[in-house]
C-alpha positions as a Markdown table, in Angstrom:
| # | Residue | x | y | z |
|---|---|---|---|---|
| 1 | Unk | 162.3 | 208.3 | 166.2 |
| 2 | Unk | 163.6 | 211.5 | 165.0 |
| 3 | Unk | 166.7 | 213.2 | 166.3 |
| 4 | Unk | 165.2 | 216.6 | 166.0 |
| 5 | Unk | 163.6 | 218.1 | 169.2 |
| 6 | Unk | 159.9 | 218.7 | 169.1 |
| 7 | Unk | 159.0 | 222.4 | 169.0 |
| 8 | Unk | 157.4 | 223.6 | 172.3 |
| 9 | Unk | 158.9 | 220.8 | 174.4 |
| 10 | Unk | 162.1 | 222.4 | 175.4 |
| 11 | Unk | 162.4 | 224.1 | 178.8 |
| 12 | Unk | 165.6 | 225.9 | 180.0 |
| 13 | Unk | 166.9 | 224.5 | 183.2 |
| 14 | Unk | 168.6 | 227.2 | 185.2 |
| 15 | Unk | 171.8 | 226.2 | 187.1 |
| 16 | Unk | 170.5 | 227.6 | 190.4 |
| 17 | Unk | 167.7 | 225.0 | 190.4 |
| 18 | Unk | 170.2 | 222.1 | 190.3 |
| 19 | Unk | 172.9 | 223.3 | 192.8 |
| 20 | Unk | 172.6 | 222.9 | 196.5 |
| 21 | Unk | 172.2 | 226.1 | 198.6 |
| 22 | Unk | 175.5 | 226.6 | 200.5 |
| 23 | Unk | 176.4 | 229.2 | 203.0 |
| 24 | Unk | 180.1 | 229.6 | 203.2 |
| 25 | Unk | 180.6 | 226.2 | 201.6 |
| 26 | Unk | 178.3 | 224.4 | 204.2 |
| 27 | Unk | 174.7 | 223.5 | 203.7 |
| 28 | Unk | 172.5 | 226.5 | 204.6 |
| 29 | Unk | 170.5 | 224.8 | 207.4 |
| 30 | Unk | 173.7 | 223.4 | 209.0 |
| 31 | Unk | 175.5 | 226.7 | 208.8 |
| 32 | Unk | 172.6 | 228.5 | 210.5 |
| 33 | Unk | 172.2 | 225.9 | 213.2 |
| 34 | Unk | 175.9 | 225.8 | 213.9 |
| 35 | Unk | 176.1 | 229.6 | 214.0 |
| 36 | Unk | 173.1 | 229.9 | 216.3 |
| 37 | Unk | 174.6 | 227.2 | 218.7 |
| 38 | Unk | 178.0 | 228.9 | 218.7 |
| 39 | Unk | 176.4 | 232.3 | 219.3 |
| 40 | Unk | 174.4 | 230.9 | 222.2 |
| 41 | Unk | 177.5 | 229.5 | 223.8 |
| 42 | Unk | 179.6 | 232.6 | 223.0 |
| 43 | Unk | 177.1 | 235.3 | 223.8 |
| 44 | Unk | 174.6 | 233.7 | 226.1 |
| 45 | Unk | 177.0 | 231.8 | 228.4 |
| 46 | Unk | 179.8 | 234.4 | 227.8 |
| 47 | Unk | 182.2 | 231.6 | 226.9 |
| 48 | Unk | 183.8 | 233.4 | 223.9 |
| 49 | Unk | 186.7 | 231.0 | 223.2 |
| 50 | Unk | 184.6 | 227.7 | 223.4 |
| 51 | Unk | 181.9 | 229.4 | 221.2 |
| 52 | Unk | 184.4 | 230.4 | 218.6 |
| 53 | Unk | 186.0 | 226.9 | 218.6 |
| 54 | Unk | 182.6 | 225.3 | 218.3 |
| 55 | Unk | 181.8 | 227.5 | 215.3 |
| 56 | Unk | 185.1 | 226.8 | 213.6 |
| 57 | Unk | 185.0 | 223.1 | 214.1 |
| 58 | Unk | 181.4 | 222.7 | 213.2 |
| 59 | Unk | 181.7 | 224.8 | 210.1 |
| 60 | Unk | 184.8 | 223.0 | 209.0 |
| 61 | Unk | 183.1 | 219.6 | 209.4 |
| 62 | Unk | 180.0 | 220.9 | 207.5 |
| 63 | Unk | 182.2 | 222.2 | 204.6 |
| 64 | Unk | 184.1 | 218.9 | 204.5 |
| 65 | Unk | 180.8 | 216.9 | 204.5 |
| 66 | Unk | 179.4 | 219.2 | 201.7 |
| 67 | Unk | 182.5 | 218.7 | 199.6 |
| 68 | Unk | 182.0 | 214.9 | 199.8 |
| 69 | Unk | 178.2 | 215.0 | 199.3 |
| 70 | Unk | 176.2 | 218.2 | 199.2 |
| 71 | Unk | 173.1 | 216.3 | 200.4 |
| 72 | Unk | 174.9 | 214.7 | 203.3 |
| 73 | Unk | 172.4 | 216.0 | 205.9 |
| 74 | Unk | 169.4 | 214.6 | 204.1 |
| 75 | Unk | 171.3 | 211.2 | 203.8 |
| 76 | Unk | 172.2 | 211.4 | 207.5 |
| 77 | Unk | 168.6 | 212.2 | 208.5 |
| 78 | Unk | 167.3 | 209.3 | 206.4 |
| 79 | Unk | 169.9 | 207.0 | 208.0 |
| 80 | Unk | 168.7 | 207.9 | 211.5 |
| 81 | Unk | 165.0 | 207.4 | 210.5 |
| 82 | Unk | 165.4 | 203.9 | 208.9 |
| 83 | Unk | 165.6 | 200.9 | 211.1 |
| 84 | Unk | 168.6 | 198.7 | 210.8 |
| 85 | Unk | 167.8 | 195.6 | 208.7 |
| 86 | Unk | 169.9 | 192.4 | 208.8 |
| 87 | Unk | 171.4 | 193.5 | 212.0 |
| 88 | Unk | 173.2 | 190.7 | 213.8 |
């Protein structure tokens, strides 16, 4: 075992490939879904204040979740798919 790297077997790993895609601090898909729902309430139903509150609360929760775990939506989706084992 040599400590020297073998020539031709090094590949640069760009930082953008390892970081999650965030939009305003929230995961991209969650931010788009939250904005679409808030726009539907605010513009479609003409309930401006509830739409704005829905957007602010939803985005704040998404940013909070992304700070704890950037993959929290994938974990939550997997949690919903798997059946509960050892349930009493």
